[in-house]
C-alpha positions in Angstrom: -1.4 43.4 -25.2 -1.5 45.6 -21.9 2.3 45.3 -20.1 0.5 45.0 -16.8 -1.5 42.3 -18.1 1.4 40.6 -19.8 3.7 40.9 -16.4 0.4 39.1 -14.7 0.5 36.3 -17.0 4.2 36.0 -17.1 4.2 35.7 -13.2 1.2 33.2 -13.3 3.2 30.8 -15.7 6.3 31.5 -13.6 4.1 30.6 -10.3 2.9 27.6 -11.9 6.2 26.1 -12.7 7.5 26.9 -9.4 4.5 25.1 -7.7 4.9 22.2 -9.8 8.1 21.4 -8.7 6.9 21.9 -4.9 4.1 19.5 -5.9 6.7 16.9 -7.1 8.3 16.9 -3.6 5.2 17.2 -1.8 3.3 14.2 -3.8 6.4 11.6 -2.6 6.4 13.5 1.0 2.5 13.1 1.4 2.6 9.2 0.5 5.0 8.7 3.3 3.5 11.1 5.9 -0.1 9.6 5.4 0.9 6.1 6.3 2.0 6.8 9.7 1.0 10.8 10.2 4.7 11.4 11.1 6.7 14.4 10.2 9.3 12.9 7.6 12.3 15.3 8.7 14.5 12.9 6.5 12.6 13.6 3.2 14.4 16.8 2.4 17.7 15.4 3.0 17.1 12.1 0.9 15.9 13.9 -2.0 18.7 16.2 -1.9 20.9 13.0 -1.3 19.7 11.8 -4.6 19.9 14.8 -6.4 23.6 15.1 -5.5 24.2 11.4 -6.8 22.6 12.4 -10.0 24.9 15.3 -10.5 27.9 12.9 -10.1 26.3 10.3 -12.3 25.9 12.3 -15.2 29.5 13.1 -15.3 29.9 9.3 -16.2 26.5 7.9 -17.7 24.1 9.3 -19.9 21.6 11.9 -18.4 18.5 9.6 -18.3 20.3 6.6 -17.1 22.1 8.8 -14.4 18.5 10.1 -13.0 16.8 6.9 -12.9 20.1 5.3 -11.1 19.5 8.0 -8.3 16.0 7.7 -8.0 16.1 4.1 -7.6 19.1 4.5 -5.1 17.0 6.9 -3.2 14.0 4.3 -3.1 16.3 1.8 -1.8 17.7 4.4 0.6 14.3 5.0 1.8 13.4 1.6 2.7 16.5 1.0 4.6 15.8 4.3 6.6 12.2 3.1 7.2 13.6 -0.3 8.3 16.3 1.0 10.5 15.2 4.2 11.7 11.1 4.3 11.4 9.7 0.5 12.2 11.8 0.0 15.5 10.0 3.3 16.9 6.7 2.9 15.0 4.3 2.3 18.2 6.5 4.8 20.3 5.8 8.1 21.7 5.0 10.6 18.6 8.3 12.4 19.7 10.6 9.4 19.6 10.0 8.8 15.7 10.6 12.5 15.0 13.9 12.3 16.7 14.9 9.2 15.0 14.3 11.3 11.6 16.1 13.8 12.6 19.0 11.4 13.2 18.4 10.1 9.8 18.5 13.5 7.9 21.8 14.5 9.8 23.4 11.3 8.8 22.5 11.8 5.2 23.5 15.6 5.5 27.1 14.6 7.0 27.7 12.2 4.0 26.9 14.5 1.7 28.9 17.2 3.1 31.8 14.7 3.1 31.4 13.6 -0.7 30.3 16.9 -2.1 31.6 19.4 0.4 29.2 22.3 1.8 29.1 24.8 -1.0 26.7 25.1 -4.0 27.2 23.4 -7.0 26.3 24.3 -10.6 23.8 21.8 -11.6 23.4 21.3 -15.5 20.3 22.8 -17.7 18.1 19.6 -18.7 15.2 21.6 -19.6 14.7 23.1 -22.9 15.6 26.8 -23.7 14.0 29.4 -25.5 10.4 30.5 -25.4 7.3 31.1 -28.1 6.2 34.8 -27.8 2.7 35.7 -28.2 1.3 39.2 -27.9 4.3 40.2 -25.9 4.1 37.1 -23.7 7.0 34.9 -23.3 5.9 31.2 -22.9 9.1 29.5 -21.8 9.2 25.9 -22.7 11.1 24.9 -19.5 8.0 26.2 -17.7 5.6 23.8 -19.5 7.7 20.8 -19.2 8.1 21.1 -15.6 4.1 21.5 -15.2 3.9 18.6 -17.6 6.1 16.0 -15.7 4.3 17.3 -12.5 0.9 16.4 -14.0 2.1 13.1 -15.2 3.4 12.1 -11.8 0.4 13.0 -9.9 -2.2 11.2 -12.5 0.1 8.4 -12.3 0.2 8.2 -8.7 -3.6 8.6 -8.4 -4.2 5.8 -10.9 -1.9 3.7 -8.8 -3.7 4.1 -5.3 -7.0 3.4 -7.3 -6.1 0.9 -9.7 -3.6 -1.3 -8.2 -3.8 -3.9 -5.3 -0.6 -2.4 -3.6 -2.3 1.3 -3.9 -5.8 -0.3 -2.3 -3.7 -2.1 0.3 -1.7 1.3 1.0 -5.2 3.3 1.3 -6.4 0.7 4.1 -3.2 1.0 6.0 -4.1 5.0 6.0 -7.4 4.6 7.3 -6.0 2.2 10.2 -2.7 0.7 10.5 -4.0 -2.0 13.2 -6.9 -2.9 11.2 -5.2 -3.4 8.0 -3.0 -5.6 10.0 -5.8 -7.6 11.2 -7.2 -8.0 7.7 -4.0 -9.9 6.6 -2.5 -7.0 4.7 1.4 -7.3 4.8 1.9 -3.9 6.4 5.9 -4.4 6.9 6.3 -5.1 3.1 4.0 -2.4 1.8 5.4 0.6 4.0 8.9 0.0 2.8 7.6 0.2 -0.6 5.9 3.5 -0.1 9.1 5.1 1.3 10.7 4.0 -1.8 8.0 5.6 -4.1 8.4 8.9 -1.8 12.3 9.2 -2.2 11.9 8.1 -6.0 9.8 11.0 -6.7 11.5 13.2 -4.4 14.4 12.9 -6.5 12.7 13.9 -9.6 11.3 16.8 -8.2 14.8 17.5 -6.7 16.4 17.2 -10.3 13.8 19.4 -12.1 14.2 22.3 -9.2 18.2 21.9 -9.5 17.8 22.0 -13.2 15.4 24.8 -13.5 17.5 27.2 -11.3 21.0 25.8 -12.2 22.1 24.9 -8.8 22.1 22.0 -5.9 23.0 22.4 -2.3 22.3 21.2 1.0 20.1 23.8 1.9 17.8 22.3 -0.3 16.9 19.6 2.2 15.4 21.4 5.2 13.8 23.7 2.2 12.2 20.7 0.9 10.7 19.2 3.9 9.4 22.6 5.1 7.9 23.2 2.0 6.4 19.6 1.2 4.9 19.6 4.3 3.3 22.7 4.2 1.9 21.6 0.9 0.5 18.8 2.2 -1.3 20.3 5.0 -2.8 23.0 2.6 -4.1 20.5 0.1 -5.3 18.1 2.6 -3.6 14.9 4.0 -4.5 11.6 2.6 -5.0 12.8 -1.0 -2.4 12.7 -4.0 -4.3 15.7 -5.6 -4.2 17.7 -2.5 -0.5 17.8 -2.1 -0.5 18.7 -5.9 -2.8 21.4 -5.6 -1.3 22.7 -2.3 2.1 22.8 -4.0 0.8 25.1 -7.0 -0.7 27.5 -4.5 2.4 27.9 -2.2 4.2 28.1 -5.5 1.9 30.9 -7.0 1.7 32.9 -3.7 5.4 33.2 -3.3 5.9 34.1 -6.9 3.2 36.6 -7.0 4.8 38.0 -3.7 8.3 38.5 -5.4 7.0 39.9 -8.5 4.3 42.3 -7.0 6.2 43.0 -3.4 9.7 42.2 -2.9 11.6 38.8 -3.1 12.4 39.3 0.9 8.5 38.7 1.6 7.8 35.7 -0.5 8.0 33.3 2.4 6.0 35.2 4.6 3.4 35.7 2.0 3.4 32.0 1.4 2.7 30.9 4.8 0.0 33.8 5.5 -1.8 32.2 2.5 -1.6 29.0 4.2 -3.0 30.1 7.4 -5.7 31.9 6.0 -7.1 28.8 4.1 -6.2 26.7 7.1 -8.4 29.0 9.3 -11.3 28.5 7.0 -11.0 25.0 6.2 -8.8 23.6 8.8 -8.5 19.8 7.1 -7.1 21.5 4.0 -8.7 21.9 0.8 -9.3 18.2 0.1 -8.9 17.0 3.1 -11.7 15.2 4.8 -12.7 15.0 8.9 -11.8 11.9 10.3 -14.2 10.1 12.5 -13.2 8.1 15.3 -15.6 5.4 16.4 -15.5 4.2 20.4 
């Protein structure tokens, strides 16, 4: 196979793996963002907090149990944040919930810095090593595992939203919080559960990312919030598949920019792609215009 072609496909596979990790974090973020249409600044620090917890638990318990415990604890923390930080200011001016979210993020980050310090820590590799070589193209097993986990999550969440009572109630809340409440939907029970799911799947993405690159650090928090929000806006608010596709496109854009230009340009190129797509379709790739009746 032509070396340039091999390099292209190698970059493509790496980009899909990176985009899949973005998607896992973005899908959890999307569920929370769609409910109240608020930027959840605490999401990034929550999934990093859970990733650090999984790191510590791995020293004591078997790895699957440690990850599950961290995901469940992150879900519980997410519910607590919703109850204490978001719910009291749910109907306040838009700026107030944003400040509350920043406060929650700072609390989580401060606790994490006290417990684990400010330096990046080496994270154990949980993904399979090695690769399969075909015509000079190296198919790394870890890339396919990451992509597979991401697909499993997005398909599972889509089925949950479409075919379960809780999922359908969540869609009603997304359409109109006040109307859902008038219809008898217990919004104060459902919203915390969605925050819990957001934290749960955020930690899954955080563990996958840390295992892929072999490091976990505090900087992943703000990075995760920005990437997840960008992926949701790019894919279209209100759809799980939109967040998934948005994450893939962002990962591909950054990986190809690193591979063909320089790693210094990958962030800029990624957001240039987002701006270009939103100029053509302001609602995102799979987003729909909301029609408000007066």
